[in-house]
ROKOL-337840 format. One record per atom (N, C-alpha, C): atom name; residue in one letter; residue number from 1; y, z, x. Coordinates in nm, 4 decimals. Example, Ala and Ser with C-alpha at 12.3 -4.5 7.8 and 13.67 -1.06 7.14 Angstrom:
<nugus>
atome:residu:num:py:pz:px
N:a:1:-0.5690:0.7800:1.3190
CA:a:1:-0.4500:0.7800:1.2300
C:a:1:-0.3300:0.7800:1.3200
N:s:2:-0.2250:0.7080:1.2850
CA:s:2:-0.1060:0.7140:1.3670
C:s:2:0.0030:0.7870:1.2900
</nugus>
This chain:
<nugus>
atome:residu:num:py:pz:px
N:x:1:-0.6000:-0.6276:-0.0065
CA:x:1:-0.6217:-0.6199:0.1360
C:x:1:-0.4867:-0.5972:0.2039
N:x:2:-0.4839:-0.5106:0.3044
CA:x:2:-0.3619:-0.4793:0.3781
C:x:2:-0.3726:-0.5328:0.5206
N:x:3:-0.2672:-0.6027:0.5653
CA:x:3:-0.2637:-0.6611:0.6994
C:x:3:-0.1284:-0.6306:0.7636
N:x:4:-0.1179:-0.6516:0.8931
CA:x:4:0.0088:-0.6378:0.9638
C:x:4:0.0945:-0.7606:0.9341
N:x:5:0.2246:-0.7426:0.9228
CA:x:5:0.3169:-0.8508:0.8879
C:x:5:0.3018:-0.9747:0.9765
N:x:6:0.2893:-0.9625:1.1088
CA:x:6:0.2808:-1.0843:1.1912
C:x:6:0.1561:-1.1695:1.1664
N:x:7:0.0544:-1.1147:1.1011
CA:x:7:-0.0669:-1.1930:1.0751
C:x:7:-0.0516:-1.2867:0.9556
N:x:8:0.0531:-1.2668:0.8744
CA:x:8:0.0759:-1.3580:0.7626
C:x:8:0.1147:-1.4957:0.8153
N:x:9:0.0746:-1.5978:0.7442
CA:x:9:0.1066:-1.7348:0.7813
C:x:9:0.2376:-1.7773:0.7155
N:x:10:0.2962:-1.8835:0.7671
CA:x:10:0.4191:-1.9389:0.7102
C:x:10:0.3966:-1.9702:0.5622
N:x:11:0.4864:-1.9236:0.4763
CA:x:11:0.4765:-1.9460:0.3330
C:x:11:0.3962:-1.8404:0.2592
N:x:12:0.3265:-1.7545:0.3314
CA:x:12:0.2452:-1.6498:0.2679
C:x:12:0.3348:-1.5322:0.2319
N:x:13:0.3039:-1.4672:0.1212
CA:x:13:0.3844:-1.3541:0.0756
C:x:13:0.2960:-1.2342:0.0458
N:x:14:0.3608:-1.1195:0.0306
CA:x:14:0.2899:-0.9961:0.0002
C:x:14:0.3900:-0.8874:-0.0337
N:x:15:0.3387:-0.7657:-0.0465
CA:x:15:0.4195:-0.6495:-0.0808
C:x:15:0.4084:-0.5476:0.0313
N:x:16:0.5203:-0.4907:0.0726
CA:x:16:0.5189:-0.3924:0.1802
C:x:16:0.4394:-0.2706:0.1343
N:x:17:0.3354:-0.2358:0.2111
CA:x:17:0.2499:-0.1224:0.1781
C:x:17:0.2895:0.0023:0.2564
N:x:18:0.3331:-0.0151:0.3820
CA:x:18:0.3712:0.0987:0.4665
C:x:18:0.4557:0.0500:0.5822
N:x:19:0.5391:0.1400:0.6336
CA:x:19:0.6181:0.1123:0.7533
C:x:19:0.5895:0.2251:0.8513
N:x:20:0.5269:0.1900:0.9646
CA:x:20:0.4868:0.2887:1.0651
C:x:20:0.5805:0.2786:1.1855
N:x:21:0.7032:0.3186:1.1693
CA:x:21:0.8026:0.3052:1.2754
C:x:21:0.8694:0.4394:1.3016
N:x:22:0.9272:0.4515:1.4202
CA:x:22:1.0059:0.5697:1.4518
C:x:22:1.1306:0.5739:1.3648
N:x:23:1.1994:0.6861:1.3688
CA:x:23:1.3166:0.7047:1.2820
C:x:23:1.4213:0.5956:1.2981
N:x:24:1.4541:0.5596:1.4217
CA:x:24:1.5599:0.4611:1.4451
C:x:24:1.5243:0.3256:1.3844
N:x:25:1.4052:0.2773:1.4146
CA:x:25:1.3616:0.1484:1.3603
C:x:25:1.3436:0.1570:1.2089
N:x:26:1.2890:0.2677:1.1611
CA:x:26:1.2680:0.2842:1.0168
C:x:26:1.4008:0.2716:0.9412
N:x:27:1.5048:0.3375:0.9905
CA:x:27:1.6348:0.3334:0.9224
C:x:27:1.6989:0.1953:0.9324
N:x:28:1.6793:0.1279:1.0461
CA:x:28:1.7338:-0.0077:1.0608
C:x:28:1.6646:-0.1021:0.9628
N:x:29:1.5310:-0.0910:0.9520
CA:x:29:1.4572:-0.1758:0.8581
C:x:29:1.4969:-0.1451:0.7136
N:x:30:1.5139:-0.0182:0.6817
CA:x:30:1.5546:0.0204:0.5462
C:x:30:1.6916:-0.0376:0.5130
N:x:31:1.7834:-0.0377:0.6102
CA:x:31:1.9167:-0.0935:0.5881
C:x:31:1.9100:-0.2441:0.5633
N:x:32:1.8083:-0.3101:0.6190
CA:x:32:1.7902:-0.4540:0.5987
C:x:32:1.7164:-0.4863:0.4691
N:x:33:1.6660:-0.3825:0.4010
CA:x:33:1.5989:-0.4038:0.2732
C:x:33:1.4487:-0.3858:0.2756
N:x:34:1.3919:-0.3463:0.3901
CA:x:34:1.2476:-0.3246:0.3989
C:x:34:1.2140:-0.1881:0.3403
N:x:35:1.1481:-0.1898:0.2260
CA:x:35:1.1074:-0.0659:0.1594
C:x:35:0.9680:-0.0850:0.1021
N:x:36:0.8914:0.0221:0.0986
CA:x:36:0.7565:0.0163:0.0413
C:x:36:0.7666:-0.0318:-0.1023
N:x:37:0.6825:-0.1284:-0.1381
CA:x:37:0.6818:-0.1842:-0.2727
C:x:37:0.7638:-0.3111:-0.2869
N:x:38:0.8424:-0.3450:-0.1855
CA:x:38:0.9279:-0.4650:-0.1902
C:x:38:0.8460:-0.5885:-0.1513
N:x:39:0.8663:-0.6973:-0.2255
CA:x:39:0.7964:-0.8221:-0.1964
C:x:39:0.8685:-0.8963:-0.0849
N:x:40:0.7886:-0.9627:0.0007
CA:x:40:0.8456:-1.0419:0.1085
C:x:40:0.7651:-1.1689:0.1284
N:x:41:0.8247:-1.2643:0.2002
CA:x:41:0.7600:-1.3915:0.2304
C:x:41:0.7948:-1.4302:0.3732
N:x:42:0.6958:-1.4814:0.4469
CA:x:42:0.7208:-1.5318:0.5818
C:x:42:0.7710:-1.6753:0.5686
N:x:43:0.8933:-1.6996:0.6133
CA:x:43:0.9548:-1.8313:0.6027
C:x:43:0.9215:-1.9155:0.7257
N:x:44:0.9279:-1.8514:0.8425
CA:x:44:0.9047:-1.9255:0.9664
C:x:44:0.8533:-1.8304:1.0734
N:x:45:0.7678:-1.8834:1.1629
CA:x:45:0.7157:-1.8064:1.2759
C:x:45:0.7494:-1.8804:1.4038
N:x:46:0.8139:-1.8100:1.4968
CA:x:46:0.8458:-1.8699:1.6256
C:x:46:0.7197:-1.8889:1.7080
N:x:47:0.7202:-1.9891:1.7937
CA:x:47:0.6039:-2.0146:1.8779
C:x:47:0.5981:-1.9144:1.9929
N:x:48:0.4821:-1.9020:2.0517
CA:x:48:0.4621:-1.8164:2.1699
C:x:48:0.5067:-1.6726:2.1440
N:x:49:0.4630:-1.6155:2.0354
CA:x:49:0.4984:-1.4775:1.9983
C:x:49:0.6480:-1.4588:1.9789
N:x:50:0.7137:-1.5622:1.9296
CA:x:50:0.8567:-1.5557:1.9011
C:x:50:0.8833:-1.4775:1.7738
N:x:51:1.0085:-1.4765:1.7300
CA:x:51:1.0467:-1.3973:1.6127
C:x:51:0.9943:-1.4553:1.4810
N:x:52:0.9971:-1.3706:1.3783
CA:x:52:0.9586:-1.4105:1.2430
C:x:52:1.0832:-1.4176:1.1568
N:x:53:1.0870:-1.5135:1.0674
CA:x:53:1.1908:-1.5172:0.9651
C:x:53:1.1244:-1.4734:0.8361
N:x:54:1.1729:-1.3631:0.7807
CA:x:54:1.1137:-1.3026:0.6616
C:x:54:1.2171:-1.3031:0.5503
N:x:55:1.1750:-1.3370:0.4295
CA:x:55:1.2641:-1.3375:0.3134
C:x:55:1.2290:-1.2202:0.2225
N:x:56:1.3311:-1.1390:0.1942
CA:x:56:1.3208:-1.0257:0.1020
C:x:56:1.4168:-1.0546:-0.0121
N:x:57:1.3658:-1.0998:-0.1246
CA:x:57:1.4529:-1.1385:-0.2352
C:x:57:1.5350:-1.2596:-0.1942
N:x:58:1.6675:-1.2437:-0.1867
CA:x:58:1.7544:-1.3543:-0.1456
C:x:58:1.8045:-1.3368:-0.0024
N:x:59:1.7537:-1.2372:0.0690
CA:x:59:1.7973:-1.2084:0.2052
C:x:59:1.6937:-1.2545:0.3058
N:x:60:1.7376:-1.3296:0.4072
CA:x:60:1.6505:-1.3704:0.5168
C:x:60:1.6799:-1.2839:0.6384
N:x:61:1.5735:-1.2367:0.7047
CA:x:61:1.5865:-1.1512:0.8217
C:x:61:1.5041:-1.2128:0.9342
N:x:62:1.5638:-1.2239:1.0532
CA:x:62:1.4914:-1.2655:1.1720
C:x:62:1.4560:-1.1374:1.2465
N:x:63:1.3270:-1.1194:1.2779
CA:x:63:1.2866:-0.9955:1.3439
C:x:63:1.1859:-1.0199:1.4547
N:x:64:1.1874:-0.9296:1.5514
CA:x:64:1.0925:-0.9363:1.6625
C:x:64:0.9520:-0.9068:1.6113
N:x:65:0.8544:-0.9695:1.6729
CA:x:65:0.7152:-0.9451:1.6310
C:x:65:0.6732:-0.8015:1.6548
N:x:66:0.7216:-0.7401:1.7621
CA:x:66:0.6811:-0.6013:1.7880
C:x:66:0.7339:-0.5079:1.6792
N:x:67:0.8500:-0.5402:1.6203
CA:x:67:0.9004:-0.4616:1.5068
C:x:67:0.8201:-0.4938:1.3810
N:x:68:0.7882:-0.6211:1.3618
CA:x:68:0.7100:-0.6633:1.2451
C:x:68:0.5702:-0.6018:1.2471
N:x:69:0.5180:-0.5748:1.3664
CA:x:69:0.3846:-0.5159:1.3821
C:x:69:0.3766:-0.3779:1.3184
N:x:70:0.4901:-0.3132:1.2994
CA:x:70:0.4943:-0.1783:1.2421
C:x:70:0.4850:-0.1789:1.0894
N:x:71:0.4817:-0.2975:1.0290
CA:x:71:0.4855:-0.3098:0.8825
C:x:71:0.3504:-0.3571:0.8303
N:x:72:0.2926:-0.2794:0.7386
CA:x:72:0.1690:-0.3187:0.6697
C:x:72:0.2069:-0.3869:0.5396
N:x:73:0.1389:-0.4987:0.5119
CA:x:73:0.1679:-0.5779:0.3924
C:x:73:0.0401:-0.5931:0.3104
N:x:74:0.0518:-0.5683:0.1813
CA:x:74:-0.0607:-0.5884:0.0906
C:x:74:-0.0540:-0.7320:0.0398
N:x:75:-0.1621:-0.8059:0.0609
CA:x:75:-0.1689:-0.9443:0.0165
C:x:75:-0.2782:-0.9566:-0.0883
N:x:76:-0.2635:-1.0516:-0.1810
CA:x:76:-0.3671:-1.0710:-0.2822
C:x:76:-0.4979:-1.1162:-0.2155
N:x:77:-0.6092:-1.0735:-0.2690
CA:x:77:-0.7410:-1.1097:-0.2112
C:x:77:-0.7765:-1.2535:-0.2296
</nugus>
């Protein structure tokens, strides 16, 4: 099943299935390690539509929800 990154709960993990972003955001995410096929985990979610803390391997990234909305994640059924 594929879902948008912000819908994952704290502690839930999955694999990046697609990134639907413009060139600028796409390149910024790629520089941070977001690539199709890469595993990630949601470490923390800010309240009131705040930022997400996402772990990619040993790297933690804090990102805006509107940017996270551009990322599709495949999660186990």
